[in-house]
matplotlib code that plots the C-alpha trace (Angstrom):
import matplotlib.pyplot as plt

x = [49.3, 51.7, 55.0, 58.2, 61.4, 64.6, 67.7, 68.6, 71.3, 69.3, 66.2, 63.9, 60.2, 58.8, 56.6, 59.5, 61.4, 58.9, 58.4, 62.0, 62.1, 61.7, 60.7, 59.8, 62.8, 63.2, 64.8, 62.4, 60.5, 61.0, 58.3, 58.2, 55.8, 56.1, 56.0, 54.0, 57.9, 58.5, 61.0, 60.5, 60.6, 61.7, 59.5, 60.9, 64.3, 65.3, 68.8, 70.1, 68.1, 69.8, 69.2, 70.0, 68.6, 67.4, 66.8, 70.4, 71.5, 68.4, 69.0, 66.6, 64.3, 66.7, 66.5, 62.9, 60.6, 56.8, 55.4, 52.2, 49.2, 48.6, 46.0, 43.1, 44.9, 48.2, 49.7, 51.8, 49.5, 49.7, 50.7, 49.5, 45.9, 43.5, 40.4, 41.5, 41.7, 41.5, 44.7, 45.5, 47.5, 50.0, 51.3, 54.6, 54.9, 53.2, 53.1, 54.7, 53.5, 54.2, 51.6, 50.9, 48.2, 47.1, 46.3, 49.6, 48.8, 49.1, 52.5, 54.0, 53.5, 54.0, 57.6, 58.2, 58.0, 60.5, 62.4, 63.1, 62.9, 63.7, 60.5, 58.8, 62.0, 61.9, 58.2, 58.6, 61.3, 58.9, 56.1, 58.6, 59.4, 55.7, 55.0, 57.6, 55.5, 52.4, 52.7, 53.5, 51.1, 48.1, 48.6, 46.1, 43.5, 43.5, 42.3, 38.7, 38.6, 36.7, 39.8, 38.9, 41.7, 40.1, 36.7, 38.3, 40.0, 37.2, 35.2, 37.8, 39.3, 35.7, 33.6, 31.4, 27.8, 25.4, 24.0, 27.1, 28.6, 28.0, 30.0, 27.8, 27.6, 29.0, 26.0, 28.4, 27.1, 23.2, 21.1, 19.6, 20.9, 21.5, 21.9, 21.9, 18.3, 18.0, 19.5, 17.4, 14.4, 14.0, 13.1, 10.1, 9.7, 7.1, 5.2, 4.8, 7.2, 6.4, 8.6, 8.8, 9.0, 12.6, 13.4, 14.5, 10.9, 9.0, 10.8, 10.5, 6.6, 6.1, 7.9, 5.6, 2.2, 3.8, 4.4, 0.7, -0.5, 1.2, 0.3, -3.4, -3.3, -2.4, -4.7, -8.0, -6.7, -6.5, -9.9, -11.6, -10.2, -10.9, -14.2, -16.3, -19.2, -20.9, -21.6, -21.4, -23.8, -21.5, -18.4, -20.2, -20.8, -17.5, -15.4, -17.5, -17.2, -13.5, -13.1, -15.1, -12.7, -9.7, -10.8, -11.6, -7.9, -6.3, -8.3, -7.4, -3.8, -2.6, -3.1, -0.4, 2.1, 2.9, 2.5, 3.9, 4.6, 4.5, 6.1, 4.7, 7.0, 4.8, 7.7, 7.4, 3.8, 4.3, 6.8, 4.1, 1.1, 2.1, 5.4, 5.4, 5.6, 4.9, 1.5, 1.3, 2.9, 1.6, 2.6, -1.3, -2.3, -3.4, -4.2, -7.8, -10.6, -11.8, -14.9, -15.0, -18.0, -18.8, -22.0, -23.7, -27.4, -28.1, -26.5, -27.4, -25.4, -22.6, -22.1, -21.9, -18.6, -17.1, -18.3, -17.5, -13.8, -13.7, -14.9, -12.3, -9.6, -11.1, -11.4, -7.8, -6.3, -3.3, -4.6, -5.6, -8.3, -10.4, -9.9, -11.6, -15.1, -16.6, -20.5, -21.9, -24.8, -27.3, -29.6, -31.8, -32.3, -31.6, -31.5, -28.6, -26.2, -27.3, -26.4, -23.4, -22.0, -22.5, -21.1, -17.9, -17.6, -17.4, -14.8, -12.8, -12.1, -9.8, -8.5, -7.7, -5.3, -3.9, -2.8, -1.6, 0.7, 2.3, 2.1, 0.4, 0.3, -2.4, -5.1, -8.2, -8.2, -9.4, -6.5, -4.3, -4.8, -4.6, -1.1, 1.0, 4.0, 6.0, 4.0, 6.6, 8.6, 9.8, 7.9, 10.2, 7.9, 7.9, 4.4, 3.3, 2.9, 0.6, -1.3, -1.7, -2.9, -5.5, -6.7, -7.3, -9.3, -11.2, -11.7, -13.3, -15.5, -16.5, -17.3, -18.8, -21.2, -21.5, -22.4, -25.1, -26.6, -29.4, -30.9, -30.6, -32.4, -35.2, -35.6, -35.7, -38.4, -40.3, -40.7, -41.4, -44.3, -45.7, -45.5, -46.9, -49.6, -50.5, -50.7, -52.9, -55.6, -55.6, -56.7, -59.0, -60.6, -60.9, -63.0, -65.2, -66.1, -63.6, -64.2, -61.8, -63.5, -64.8, -62.3, -59.4, -56.6, -54.2, -50.9, -48.1, -45.0, -42.4, -38.8, -36.7, -33.8, -31.7, -33.0, -37.0, -38.1, -39.3, -36.9, -37.8, -36.3, -37.0, -38.8, -37.9, -41.7, -42.2, -45.1, -46.0, -43.4, -41.3, -40.1, -37.4, -38.5, -40.7, -39.0, -38.2, -35.0, -32.4, -29.1, -27.3, -24.1, -22.7, -19.3, -19.1, -16.9, -13.7, -11.4, -8.9, -6.4, -5.2, -6.9, -4.4, -5.4, -4.5, -3.8, -6.4, -6.3, -9.4, -8.1, -4.9, -2.3, -2.5, -0.5, 0.7, -1.4, -4.3, -7.4, -9.7, -11.5, -13.1, -16.6, -18.8, -22.2, -25.0, -27.2, -30.1, -31.8, -35.6, -37.4, -41.1, -42.7, -43.2, -39.6, -36.7, -34.0, -31.3, -29.5, -25.9, -25.7, -28.5, -27.4, -23.7, -25.3, -27.4, -24.4, -22.7, -25.6, -25.5, -21.8, -22.1, -24.1, -22.2, -18.3, -17.9, -14.5, -13.3, -12.2, -14.4, -13.4, -15.8, -15.3, -17.6, -18.3, -16.0, -12.9, -10.4, -7.2, -4.4, -1.9, -2.8, -1.3, -3.3, -5.2, -1.9, -0.6, -3.5, -3.7, -0.1, -1.6, -4.6, -2.3, 0.8, 1.0, -1.6, -3.2, -6.4, -7.1, -7.1, -10.6, -10.0, -7.3, -8.0, -6.1, -5.6, -7.3, -6.2, -7.9, -7.9, -9.1, -7.8, -5.9, -2.0, -1.8, -4.9, -6.0, -9.3, -7.3, -9.1, -6.6, -7.0, -3.9, -3.7, -6.3, -5.1, -1.0, -1.4, -4.0, -4.5, -0.7, -1.3, -4.4, -2.6, -0.2, -2.9, -5.6, -5.9, -7.4, -11.1, -13.2, -14.0, -16.7, -14.7, -11.3, -11.2, -10.6, -12.9, -12.8, -15.8, -16.0, -15.4, -18.7, -20.5, -20.4, -18.1, -15.2, -11.8, -9.7, -7.8, -10.4, -10.7, -14.0, -13.9, -16.9, -17.9, -18.8, -15.7, -14.3, -12.1, -12.6, -11.0, -12.0, -11.1, -13.7, -15.1, -13.2, -15.2, -14.6, -15.4, -17.0, -15.4, -17.1, -16.7, -18.2, -21.6, -24.4, -24.4, -21.1, -22.4, -22.4, -25.6, -24.4, -21.4, -22.0, -21.4, -24.6, -27.3, -28.6, -29.3, -27.6, -30.1, -28.6, -32.0, -33.6, -31.3, -29.4, -27.0, -26.0, -25.6, -23.5, -20.9, -20.1, -17.9, -16.2, -15.4, -13.9, -11.8, -10.3, -9.6, -7.0, -3.3, -1.0, 0.1, 3.7, 5.5, 4.9, 4.0, 1.2, -1.9, -5.3, -3.8, -4.7, -2.7, -1.0, -2.7, -6.3, -7.4, -6.7, -9.7, -11.5, -14.8, -18.2, -20.2, -23.1, -26.5, -30.1, -30.8, -27.9, -28.6, -32.3, -31.1, -28.7, -31.5, -33.9, -31.4, -31.8, -35.2, -36.6, -38.1, -34.9, -33.6, -37.2, -36.4, -32.8, -29.9, -28.6, -27.8, -27.6, -24.7, -24.1, -22.6, -23.0, -24.8, -27.9, -29.4, -26.5, -25.7, -21.8, -22.8, -19.0, -17.4, -19.6, -19.3, -15.6, -15.8, -18.2, -15.5, -12.9, -15.1, -15.2, -11.6, -10.7, -7.7, -7.2, -4.3, -3.5, -2.0, 0.0, 1.6, 4.7, 4.4, 4.6, 1.8, -1.3, -4.1, -7.0, -7.9, -11.2, -12.4, -14.7, -13.5, -16.1, -15.0]
y = [-10.4, -9.7, -8.1, -8.5, -6.8, -8.2, -6.3, -3.5, -1.0, 1.5, 0.9, 3.0, 2.4, 0.4, 3.4, 6.1, 3.8, 3.3, 6.9, 7.4, 4.6, 5.4, 2.0, -1.5, -3.7, -7.3, -8.6, -6.6, -9.3, -12.7, -14.8, -16.9, -18.8, -18.8, -22.6, -23.5, -23.3, -19.8, -20.9, -18.8, -21.1, -19.1, -20.2, -17.9, -18.8, -16.2, -15.0, -15.7, -13.3, -11.5, -7.7, -5.8, -2.6, 0.5, -1.6, -2.8, 0.1, -0.2, -2.2, -0.6, -3.7, -6.4, -8.0, -7.5, -10.4, -11.4, -13.8, -15.2, -16.4, -19.9, -21.3, -23.5, -27.0, -24.8, -26.1, -23.3, -21.8, -24.4, -22.0, -24.8, -25.5, -24.4, -22.1, -21.4, -17.5, -14.9, -13.6, -10.7, -7.8, -5.9, -2.1, -1.3, 2.1, 5.1, 3.4, 0.2, -3.8, -6.9, -9.3, -12.6, -15.1, -18.2, -19.5, -20.5, -18.5, -15.0, -16.2, -17.0, -13.5, -12.1, -13.6, -14.6, -11.0, -9.9, -12.6, -14.1, -17.9, -19.4, -18.1, -21.5, -23.4, -21.3, -22.0, -25.6, -25.4, -23.3, -26.1, -28.7, -26.8, -26.5, -30.0, -31.1, -29.0, -30.5, -32.3, -29.5, -27.3, -29.9, -29.0, -26.0, -28.0, -30.6, -28.6, -28.9, -25.0, -22.7, -21.6, -18.1, -18.4, -21.8, -19.9, -17.4, -20.2, -22.2, -19.0, -17.8, -15.3, -13.1, -12.9, -16.0, -16.1, -13.3, -10.0, -7.9, -9.4, -11.8, -12.8, -12.7, -16.6, -18.8, -21.1, -22.9, -26.6, -25.5, -26.1, -23.0, -20.0, -17.4, -13.7, -10.8, -10.1, -13.6, -12.0, -8.9, -9.7, -8.7, -11.3, -11.5, -8.6, -8.7, -5.6, -4.3, -5.4, -5.5, -2.9, -3.7, -0.7, -0.6, -1.9, 1.4, 2.9, -0.3, -1.6, 1.1, 1.0, -2.7, -2.0, 1.0, -1.2, -4.1, -1.3, 0.0, -3.3, -4.2, -0.9, -1.5, -5.1, -3.9, -1.2, -3.4, -5.6, -3.2, -1.5, -5.2, -6.1, -2.2, -2.1, 0.9, -0.1, 3.1, 3.2, -0.4, 0.0, 3.0, 1.0, -2.1, 0.2, 1.9, -1.5, -2.6, 0.3, 0.4, -3.1, -2.7, 0.2, -1.7, -4.4, -2.2, -0.5, -4.0, -4.9, -1.6, -1.9, -5.7, -5.1, -2.4, -4.8, -5.5, -2.4, -2.4, -0.3, -1.3, 0.0, -0.4, -0.7, 1.3, 0.5, -3.1, -2.6, -1.2, -3.5, -6.3, -4.8, -2.2, -3.3, -4.9, -8.5, -11.6, -11.4, -8.0, -6.7, -3.2, -2.3, -1.9, -1.6, -5.3, -3.9, -4.6, -2.0, 0.0, 1.5, 4.6, 5.6, 9.0, 9.2, 12.5, 13.1, 16.8, 20.0, 22.3, 20.3, 19.3, 22.2, 20.9, 22.6, 20.7, 17.6, 18.9, 19.1, 15.4, 14.6, 16.1, 14.7, 11.3, 11.9, 13.2, 10.0, 8.4, 5.0, 3.7, 6.0, 2.7, 1.1, 3.8, 4.5, 7.0, 7.2, 9.4, 8.5, 11.4, 9.7, 13.1, 13.0, 17.1, 18.6, 21.0, 18.4, 16.5, 20.1, 20.5, 17.0, 18.2, 21.1, 19.2, 16.8, 19.5, 21.5, 18.2, 18.0, 20.7, 20.4, 16.2, 17.0, 20.0, 18.0, 15.1, 17.5, 19.3, 16.3, 18.0, 16.3, 18.0, 17.3, 19.0, 22.4, 24.0, 23.0, 23.3, 27.0, 27.6, 26.2, 28.1, 27.0, 27.9, 26.3, 26.5, 24.1, 21.1, 22.6, 22.5, 23.4, 27.1, 27.0, 26.2, 29.8, 30.4, 27.4, 27.6, 31.2, 30.1, 27.1, 29.8, 31.7, 28.5, 27.2, 30.8, 31.0, 27.4, 28.4, 31.2, 29.0, 26.2, 29.0, 30.5, 26.9, 27.5, 30.9, 29.6, 26.4, 28.6, 31.3, 28.6, 26.6, 29.7, 30.9, 27.3, 26.9, 29.9, 28.7, 25.4, 27.3, 29.3, 26.0, 24.8, 28.0, 27.9, 24.1, 24.9, 27.9, 25.8, 23.0, 25.5, 27.7, 30.4, 30.4, 29.0, 26.3, 27.7, 25.6, 27.3, 25.6, 23.6, 22.9, 21.5, 23.9, 21.6, 21.6, 21.8, 20.5, 22.7, 20.6, 21.5, 18.5, 17.9, 16.9, 13.1, 13.7, 16.0, 19.1, 22.6, 22.7, 19.3, 16.9, 13.4, 11.3, 13.9, 14.8, 13.1, 9.6, 9.6, 9.7, 7.8, 6.3, 8.1, 6.9, 9.4, 8.2, 11.7, 10.9, 7.5, 4.8, 6.1, 4.5, 1.5, 3.6, 7.0, 10.0, 12.5, 16.8, 18.9, 23.0, 24.9, 28.7, 28.7, 26.2, 24.8, 23.1, 19.5, 18.3, 14.6, 14.9, 11.9, 14.2, 11.2, 11.0, 8.3, 7.2, 8.9, 8.2, 10.1, 7.8, 8.2, 5.1, 5.1, 5.9, 5.1, 5.5, 2.2, 0.6, 0.8, 2.3, 1.6, 5.2, 5.1, 1.2, 1.1, 3.6, 1.9, -1.5, 0.0, 1.7, -2.1, -3.7, -0.5, -0.7, -4.2, -3.9, -1.2, -1.1, -4.2, -3.4, -6.1, -3.3, -0.8, 2.7, 4.7, 8.6, 10.6, 13.8, 16.0, 13.7, 14.1, 12.5, 14.3, 11.4, 10.9, 7.6, 6.5, 3.8, 2.3, 2.0, 0.1, -2.0, -3.3, -5.2, -6.6, -7.9, -9.1, -13.0, -13.9, -10.3, -12.6, -12.9, -9.5, -7.8, -4.3, -1.7, 1.2, 4.5, 7.3, 10.5, 14.0, 17.3, 20.5, 23.6, 22.6, 25.1, 24.5, 23.3, 20.8, 21.2, 18.9, 16.4, 16.6, 14.8, 11.8, 11.0, 8.3, 6.6, 6.5, 6.6, 4.3, 2.2, 1.2, 0.4, -1.8, -3.7, -4.0, -6.4, -8.7, -9.5, -5.8, -2.6, -2.1, -0.2, 3.5, 4.3, 6.2, 5.7, 1.9, -0.1, -3.1, -6.2, -6.8, -10.7, -10.2, -7.7, -10.6, -12.6, -15.3, -16.9, -16.2, -18.5, -20.9, -20.8, -22.7, -23.4, -24.0, -26.3, -27.5, -25.8, -23.9, -24.3, -27.0, -28.7, -27.5, -28.3, -26.9, -24.6, -25.1, -22.7, -20.7, -21.8, -19.6, -21.9, -22.4, -22.1, -25.6, -26.7, -28.2, -25.5, -28.2, -26.5, -22.9, -20.3, -21.0, -24.8, -23.3, -24.9, -21.4, -19.8, -21.8, -23.1, -20.5, -17.3, -14.8, -11.8, -11.0, -11.7, -9.7, -12.5, -9.7, -9.2, -12.9, -13.5, -10.3, -11.9, -14.7, -12.2, -9.8, -12.8, -13.6, -10.3, -9.5, -12.5, -11.5, -12.5, -16.1, -15.0, -17.0, -20.2, -19.0, -17.0, -19.4, -18.7, -16.1, -15.5, -15.4, -12.0, -10.4, -11.3, -7.8, -6.4, -6.4, -3.1, -2.6, -2.7, 0.5, 0.8, 0.1, 1.0, -2.5, -2.5, 1.4, 0.1, -3.0, -0.9, 1.2, -1.9, -3.0, 0.2, 0.0, 0.2, -3.3, -5.2, -6.1, -7.9, -11.6, -11.0, -11.1, -7.7, -6.3, -9.5, -11.4, -9.5, -5.9, -3.3, -4.6, -2.9, -2.8, -0.9, 2.9, 2.1, -0.1, 0.3, -1.3, -4.1, -4.4, -5.4, -7.3, -9.7, -10.0, -10.8, -13.6, -15.2, -15.3, -12.6, -10.1, -6.2, -4.0, -0.5, 1.8, 4.2, 6.6, 8.5, 11.7, 14.0, 12.9, 11.6, 9.5, 12.1, 14.6, 15.8, 19.1, 18.7, 19.4, 17.0, 14.1]
z = [-10.6, -7.8, -8.2, -5.6, -6.3, -5.4, -3.9, -6.1, -5.3, -7.4, -5.3, -7.5, -7.4, -11.2, -11.7, -11.8, -13.8, -16.2, -16.8, -17.9, -20.3, -23.9, -25.1, -23.9, -22.7, -23.7, -20.4, -18.3, -16.2, -15.0, -14.6, -11.4, -9.0, -5.2, -3.8, -0.7, 1.3, 0.0, -2.6, -5.8, -9.1, -12.1, -15.1, -17.9, -17.8, -19.8, -19.0, -22.0, -23.8, -26.5, -26.2, -29.0, -30.6, -28.8, -25.6, -25.4, -22.8, -20.6, -17.6, -15.4, -15.2, -15.2, -11.9, -11.1, -10.9, -11.3, -8.8, -10.1, -7.8, -7.6, -10.0, -8.2, -8.0, -6.8, -10.2, -12.4, -15.6, -17.9, -21.1, -23.7, -22.2, -24.3, -24.0, -19.9, -20.4, -22.3, -20.8, -18.6, -19.4, -17.3, -18.3, -16.9, -17.1, -18.6, -22.2, -22.0, -21.2, -20.7, -21.3, -19.7, -20.9, -20.2, -23.7, -25.7, -28.7, -26.7, -25.1, -28.0, -29.2, -26.0, -25.7, -29.8, -30.8, -28.1, -27.7, -31.7, -32.2, -28.8, -27.3, -28.0, -26.2, -23.3, -22.7, -22.9, -20.5, -18.2, -18.5, -17.3, -14.2, -13.5, -13.9, -11.5, -8.5, -9.1, -5.6, -3.8, -5.6, -4.5, -0.6, -0.5, -2.2, 0.1, 3.1, 1.5, 2.2, -0.4, -3.1, -4.7, -7.2, -8.5, -8.7, -11.0, -12.9, -13.7, -14.4, -17.1, -15.1, -14.5, -11.2, -11.9, -11.8, -10.4, -11.0, -10.2, -13.2, -16.2, -19.0, -22.0, -23.8, -20.4, -19.7, -17.3, -18.6, -18.7, -21.3, -21.7, -22.4, -19.4, -19.6, -17.1, -17.4, -15.5, -12.2, -12.3, -10.9, -7.6, -4.5, -2.7, -0.2, 2.6, 2.4, 6.1, 9.0, 12.9, 15.2, 19.0, 21.4, 22.7, 26.3, 27.2, 27.1, 27.6, 30.5, 33.0, 32.2, 32.8, 36.3, 37.1, 35.9, 38.8, 41.3, 41.2, 41.0, 44.4, 45.8, 44.6, 46.1, 49.6, 49.4, 48.6, 51.3, 53.9, 53.2, 53.2, 56.8, 58.1, 57.8, 59.6, 62.1, 62.2, 58.3, 57.3, 54.3, 52.7, 53.4, 51.4, 48.9, 48.5, 48.6, 45.7, 43.7, 44.6, 43.4, 40.2, 39.4, 40.2, 38.2, 35.1, 35.6, 35.6, 32.1, 30.6, 32.0, 31.0, 27.1, 27.6, 28.4, 24.7, 22.2, 18.8, 16.0, 12.5, 9.1, 5.4, 2.2, -0.5, -2.7, -2.5, -3.0, -6.5, -7.4, -7.1, -8.3, -10.6, -12.7, -15.9, -15.5, -17.7, -16.2, -16.6, -19.5, -19.9, -15.8, -15.5, -11.5, -10.5, -6.7, -5.7, -5.7, -2.8, -1.8, 0.2, 2.5, 3.7, 6.1, 6.6, 7.5, 8.3, 6.2, 8.9, 11.6, 9.1, 6.6, 2.9, 2.4, 4.9, 3.3, -0.2, 1.1, 2.5, -1.2, -2.9, -0.6, -1.3, -5.1, -5.5, -3.4, -4.2, -5.6, -9.0, -10.7, -12.0, -8.8, -6.7, -6.0, -3.4, -2.0, 0.3, 2.2, 2.8, 5.6, 5.3, 1.7, 1.6, -1.9, -0.2, 0.1, -3.1, -5.0, -3.1, -4.3, -7.9, -7.6, -5.6, -8.7, -10.9, -9.4, -8.8, -12.6, -12.3, -8.5, -8.9, -11.9, -10.2, -7.3, -9.6, -11.6, -8.8, -6.5, -3.6, -0.6, 1.2, -0.9, 0.9, -0.5, 2.3, 4.7, 1.5, 1.0, 4.7, 5.4, 7.3, 5.6, 2.5, -0.5, -3.2, -0.9, -2.9, -6.3, -9.0, -12.5, -13.3, -13.9, -9.9, -8.8, -11.7, -11.6, -7.8, -8.0, -10.6, -8.6, -5.4, -7.1, -8.7, -5.1, -3.6, -6.7, -5.5, -1.8, -2.9, -5.0, -2.2, 0.3, -2.1, -2.6, 0.0, -1.5, -5.1, -4.2, -2.2, -5.1, -7.7, -5.6, -5.3, -9.0, -10.3, -7.6, -8.5, -12.0, -11.1, -9.5, -12.5, -14.3, -11.6, -11.7, -15.4, -15.7, -13.0, -14.8, -17.8, -16.0, -14.0, -17.3, -16.3, -12.6, -10.2, -7.7, -4.4, -2.3, -4.3, -5.8, -3.4, -5.0, -2.6, -2.7, -3.9, -3.7, -7.1, -8.7, -11.6, -14.5, -13.5, -11.9, -8.4, -5.7, -4.5, -1.0, 1.6, 0.8, 2.3, 3.3, 4.5, 3.3, 2.8, 1.0, 1.3, 4.9, 7.3, 7.7, 4.9, 1.6, -1.6, -2.1, -4.3, -6.0, -8.5, -10.2, -10.7, -12.4, -14.6, -14.3, -15.2, -18.4, -17.8, -19.4, -18.4, -20.2, -20.7, -20.7, -23.4, -23.1, -22.4, -22.2, -20.1, -17.4, -16.7, -18.7, -17.8, -20.8, -20.0, -16.8, -16.0, -16.0, -14.8, -11.2, -9.6, -9.7, -7.4, -6.5, -4.0, -2.1, -0.1, 1.3, 1.3, 4.5, 5.3, 8.9, 10.5, 9.8, 12.3, 10.3, 12.5, 12.0, 11.0, 11.0, 8.7, 6.7, 6.4, 5.4, 2.5, 1.2, 1.4, -0.7, -3.1, -3.7, -4.3, -7.1, -8.8, -8.0, -5.5, -4.3, -1.9, 0.5, 2.2, 3.8, 6.0, 7.0, 8.8, 6.5, 8.9, 8.0, 5.2, 4.1, 5.4, 3.6, 0.0, 0.2, 3.2, 1.3, -0.1, 3.5, 4.4, 1.6, 2.6, 5.2, 3.4, 0.6, 2.6, 3.5, 5.9, 5.1, 3.9, 7.9, 8.8, 8.7, 9.0, 9.1, 11.9, 11.2, 14.1, 13.9, 14.1, 15.3, 14.2, 15.9, 19.3, 21.7, 21.8, 25.1, 24.7, 28.1, 28.0, 26.0, 22.8, 21.2, 22.6, 22.6, 25.3, 23.5, 20.0, 20.6, 23.7, 24.4, 20.5, 19.8, 22.9, 21.6, 18.4, 20.0, 20.8, 18.7, 17.1, 17.9, 18.3, 15.5, 16.8, 14.1, 11.2, 9.3, 9.1, 6.0, 5.7, 4.3, 2.4, 3.2, 6.5, 6.9, 5.3, 8.4, 7.2, 9.2, 8.3, 6.2, 8.5, 11.4, 14.4, 16.2, 19.8, 21.0, 24.5, 27.5, 27.9, 24.6, 25.3, 21.9, 19.1, 15.3, 12.0, 10.5, 7.1, 4.6, 1.9, -1.6, -4.4, -7.2, -10.4, -13.9, -14.3, -10.9, -10.8, -8.9, -5.9, -4.8, -5.0, -2.8, -1.3, -0.4, 1.8, 5.4, 7.1, 5.2, 7.2, 4.0, 2.7, 4.0, 4.4, 2.3, 0.7, -2.3, -5.1, -7.0, -8.4, -5.0, -3.9, -7.0, -6.0, -2.8, -4.5, -6.5, -3.6, -1.8, -4.6, -5.5, -2.0, -1.8, -2.0, -4.7, -5.1, -5.4, -2.6, -1.5, 2.1, 0.8, 1.3, -0.3, -2.9, -6.4, -9.3, -10.6, -13.1, -12.2, -11.8, -14.8, -16.9, -17.0, -15.1, -17.2, -17.9, -15.6, -17.6, -16.0, -14.9, -12.6, -11.5, -10.9, -8.6, -6.7, -5.9, -5.1, -2.5, -0.6, 0.1, 3.8, 2.9, 1.8, 5.3, 6.3, 7.4, 6.6, 9.1, 8.1, 11.6, 13.1, 11.5, 8.3, 8.3, 10.8, 13.9, 15.1, 18.7, 20.4, 20.6, 20.0, 17.0, 15.9, 18.5, 18.7, 14.9, 15.6, 18.4, 16.1, 13.8, 16.3, 18.0, 14.7, 14.6, 12.3, 13.4, 13.1, 12.5, 13.8, 10.7, 11.8, 9.1, 9.2, 11.2, 8.8, 6.9, 9.4, 7.8, 8.0, 10.2, 11.9, 11.9, 14.9, 18.3, 19.4, 18.6]

ax = plt.figure().add_subplot(projection="3d")
ax.plot(x, y, z, "-o")
ax.set_aspect("equal")
plt.show()
């Protein structure tokens, strides 16, 4: 309501006069309507109102006029209209009020109580004036512009329909009842976005490249037109080399014309996959599973303590525990690595809950306890200092146990070998009537595990079937499959107080593939393919992250950031996410460029602007389905001599339960009738499951080839003996015979740089890759190896 005061000799403000009034005046306000021409028409017509009682001497408000705003149709408010508004109230002064309502009943109470029995007739006179001004009031509505007053009028004086305000019980003509909860669902949000490099930075660099190209062209043309007749052969060789280097430089510099940056939205990822919804009423994680591979070969060159810290940083990663699995490939079959991993899993039972309880960012214990910054920064729990002190002592004891493993294994093996020698001599005496045979007793000096059984891998004293390149396959699940629901800890006097903290740790398995003489084991690529097959049997995570043993997570949410790209719309065409590497132990000046800044921060960002970065051998999250050699969804095939003929490639379709066997996995045209994955039926059945679970959520019309929400909420079945036996069978040295492993499936064989070739093969099929650089304060992972 807008107020306008007439010319008044006193000139006092309304609020000041209201403060001096001792009560409510009856003839204080005139109700009027300003017409389109600017004339004020009175509605109240109460000049003859009788003033009596204690208000008869108060004339401070006599000449004030209240101007009412126009109604939606530019008509004065009809006091006799029904159900138009609950009325609005305007208080004049600190404890005095004049009420104006659009309902007739409220008008009668407002005027009748102060104006006596003449209130009804005065209202009728006001209504006759309103009807006479209908024609002039309609002028604004004829323009066709949005009339906000009409909107407020039709919504009964509220703000309409929306998530800012909602009037209960107002359905606005709808059959179904609406409420505020219908507006609380957040709109669909992308998980990632592409950020272009500012033109102020990129344009000068592009100009510099063009200048270099012009200078290079003039230089080469001058070199060709000015030969050296005294040394023609030397001139010719130098020309060939210079042209070759020029072409190499051009191929390297052209992709750098369009570098890009990317960012992720972790909050949107949590809302989409871990927020309660009709498809996920309990708010369990609907994220796909991730299998993490760590490769090592020789504990003497790759210290077990470094590998253990890598494993601990993985087990403590910020990702749903039931969705995470970790595998280590020990290509040397060393008992030292086996025992160190067992100690690491035992220490992880207290280290992982400690990181969750106090929200530790750097979850490599060795790097965390060697930080130069204040460890108490942003820590608010009163028991943090006590817990950290206890954990530091436990980690020091853990390091001492790891360092003492070689000597403990030697003493144990020596003691048990002497016992075996005594048993063999005793048996020999019994057979020879109490005397030893003349050739003596030959007992192999085995390497023994802590439980008193011989180690099936490489022995400290190598012998047949127990040496490098000749040992049995080993698969040991050291931590079982975690429960689907959180397991909260309890107070423990000997350990930390983990009350209310999830104490589960991810599944961890030690794998050492079988090696026999006469087989080509293909080094690291063969070890990775063995892990791919074994993990498909045990956990079958649709995504695979591989790390070297000297790398560790520096950002505990790196997996989530990579998952944003895989689960975003169009993410089903991404074959891998390549993370950068950061290195420790390098001199501050970096005089030898060991940080590889030009490559990781320049070339890789530039390639990301094209089809994607190359695979550098570590720090890469793969789509398992892409590693199997399939084409991406919605792929095209280019036929002809120069690829001039384009056609749609056949898409892979996961057969449903009610489809016939003629549409099974082996009938797909991309499988070469059949695809040569090997003779493991359990592995072949896991391919379709991995493809389906790796799809994005079909929560938006633009998401193609998606899966319904809530499809990954079922718990993983526990491992049984037949499953583990099948996983051991697929890591045998003969399994890859007459298959396409290493040719079209998995890591590619036959090259020293198998990582680069593997990435090129995926790009050649039509897949694309993404370069994910997390925030500068927490980079994906660090390497303690300066030689990388």
